[in-house]
Backbone bond lengths (Angstrom), bond angles and torsions (degrees), N, CA, C in turn:
res aa  C-N    CA-C-N  psi(-1)  N-CA   C-N-CA  omega(-1)  CA-C   N-CA-C  phi
1 M - - - 1.446 - - 1.537 107.65 -
2 S 1.309 115.51 135.45 1.464 119.01 -179.09 1.532 110.61 -74.59
3 N 1.321 115.67 160.42 1.463 119.96 177.81 1.523 111.28 -59.59
4 R 1.325 116.60 -39.88 1.476 121.17 -179.50 1.532 110.27 -63.21
5 T 1.313 117.08 -45.61 1.469 120.96 178.36 1.518 110.58 -61.28
6 Y 1.323 115.87 -45.13 1.464 120.56 178.80 1.526 110.66 -59.33
7 D 1.330 116.80 -46.70 1.464 120.48 -178.64 1.523 112.02 -62.44
8 V 1.330 117.14 -41.17 1.467 120.76 179.01 1.522 110.28 -65.73
9 L 1.323 117.27 -46.66 1.465 120.44 -179.77 1.526 111.40 -64.46
10 K 1.325 116.53 -36.69 1.465 119.89 177.40 1.528 110.26 -64.03
11 W 1.339 117.30 -42.96 1.466 121.36 177.47 1.530 110.56 -61.88
12 V 1.327 116.46 -43.09 1.464 120.69 178.77 1.526 110.02 -60.52
13 A 1.342 116.84 -45.32 1.461 121.37 -176.95 1.526 112.65 -70.16
14 Q 1.330 117.32 -37.38 1.459 120.02 -174.67 1.526 113.78 -90.41
15 I 1.323 117.80 -28.82 1.460 120.94 -173.44 1.529 112.49 -116.57
16 A 1.330 116.08 -58.72 1.464 120.41 -169.20 1.534 113.50 -66.00
17 L 1.323 117.60 -54.31 1.471 119.10 -176.39 1.531 112.84 -63.84
18 P 1.327 119.88 -45.18 1.464 117.89 176.07 1.540 112.81 -61.08
19 A 1.327 116.84 -37.52 1.467 119.98 179.09 1.523 111.29 -66.47
20 V 1.321 116.94 -43.80 1.470 120.76 179.31 1.528 110.26 -64.76
21 G 1.316 116.73 -42.76 1.465 120.01 178.44 1.515 112.51 -61.76
22 T 1.320 116.56 -44.16 1.468 121.00 178.37 1.518 111.01 -64.29
23 L 1.325 116.68 -43.59 1.464 120.84 179.15 1.524 111.17 -61.16
24 Y 1.334 117.26 -47.69 1.460 119.49 -178.76 1.524 111.36 -64.91
25 F 1.318 116.59 -40.14 1.462 119.51 179.45 1.525 110.85 -61.24
26 A 1.336 116.31 -45.35 1.464 120.30 179.80 1.524 110.86 -65.26
27 L 1.319 116.89 -46.66 1.467 119.39 -178.14 1.523 112.28 -68.18
28 S 1.322 117.31 -33.99 1.466 118.76 178.98 1.524 110.67 -66.32
29 S 1.336 116.38 -33.60 1.466 119.80 177.46 1.522 111.22 -71.87
30 I 1.310 116.46 -41.65 1.466 120.76 -176.99 1.521 111.63 -74.23
31 W 1.322 117.41 -46.32 1.457 122.32 -172.23 1.525 113.76 -102.84
32 G 1.299 117.12 -1.01 1.463 119.75 178.87 1.521 113.03 70.81
33 L 1.335 117.06 33.60 1.462 119.75 177.63 1.533 109.21 -66.84
34 P 1.318 116.68 150.24 1.464 119.80 -172.81 1.529 113.82 -72.06
35 M 1.323 114.39 147.26 1.460 124.68 168.52 1.527 113.56 52.12
36 G 1.314 116.91 48.79 1.461 121.82 -179.32 1.514 113.19 -57.46
37 E 1.308 116.73 -49.02 1.470 119.99 -178.75 1.521 111.60 -64.96
38 E 1.311 116.88 -39.10 1.456 120.73 -179.10 1.529 111.34 -66.91
39 V 1.333 116.06 -43.77 1.463 120.13 179.86 1.529 110.12 -64.58
40 V 1.320 116.57 -47.87 1.461 120.11 -178.96 1.528 110.64 -66.15
41 G 1.314 117.72 -38.29 1.462 120.95 176.15 1.515 111.92 -61.43
42 T 1.320 116.95 -40.15 1.463 121.52 178.14 1.520 110.63 -66.59
43 I 1.330 117.17 -44.78 1.462 120.83 178.47 1.525 110.27 -60.85
44 T 1.317 116.96 -42.00 1.459 121.38 179.84 1.530 111.26 -64.80
45 A 1.334 116.48 -40.97 1.468 120.16 178.85 1.530 111.02 -64.34
46 V 1.323 116.95 -44.12 1.466 120.93 177.90 1.525 109.93 -62.32
47 D 1.333 116.67 -42.18 1.456 121.36 -179.85 1.534 111.23 -63.66
48 A 1.320 117.18 -42.43 1.467 120.44 178.42 1.530 111.18 -64.10
49 F 1.313 116.47 -41.08 1.462 121.27 178.33 1.527 110.36 -63.59
50 L 1.321 116.52 -45.42 1.457 121.06 178.52 1.531 110.87 -62.22
51 G 1.321 116.33 -41.71 1.460 120.21 177.23 1.521 112.02 -61.18
52 A 1.325 116.75 -39.95 1.468 120.42 178.15 1.528 110.81 -64.56
53 L 1.329 117.37 -43.90 1.461 120.58 178.59 1.529 111.33 -62.56
54 L 1.316 116.41 -41.75 1.460 119.88 178.64 1.525 111.19 -66.65
55 G 1.321 117.07 -36.71 1.462 120.57 176.20 1.513 111.65 -63.43
56 I 1.317 117.16 -41.24 1.462 121.30 177.48 1.524 110.19 -64.86
57 S 1.327 115.68 -43.71 1.454 120.11 179.07 1.528 111.33 -60.83
58 T 1.317 116.73 -42.54 1.467 121.11 178.78 1.527 110.69 -63.76
59 A 1.318 116.52 -43.07 1.467 120.12 179.76 1.525 110.94 -62.53
60 Q 1.326 116.97 -41.88 1.457 120.34 178.63 1.524 111.16 -65.17
61 Y 1.310 116.31 -40.76 1.465 121.14 178.38 1.526 110.89 -62.41
62 E 1.308 116.47 -46.31 1.468 121.29 179.74 1.526 111.25 -63.15
63 K 1.324 115.98 -37.43 1.467 121.12 179.66 1.528 110.37 -64.98
64 K 1.337 117.21 -38.84 1.456 120.96 179.72 1.520 112.16 -72.16
65 K 1.345 116.99 -28.56 1.450 121.05 -179.61 1.526 112.93 -66.30
66 V 1.306 115.83 -31.79 1.464 120.21 -175.48 1.486 112.66 -78.57
């Protein structure tokens, strides 16, 4: 994985997905948007999976550096 790809995916995992999940959860409560818990649960699951992949990638990178 290139550094650029890693940086973009890291930003998505750390900033974008949590922000989108929080926004949808808040708006679903205020405006009655459908399936708030399901949408936020899905976003959280995708974010956790992405975080795990990035953690593995970082570990492999660090292992090669040594």
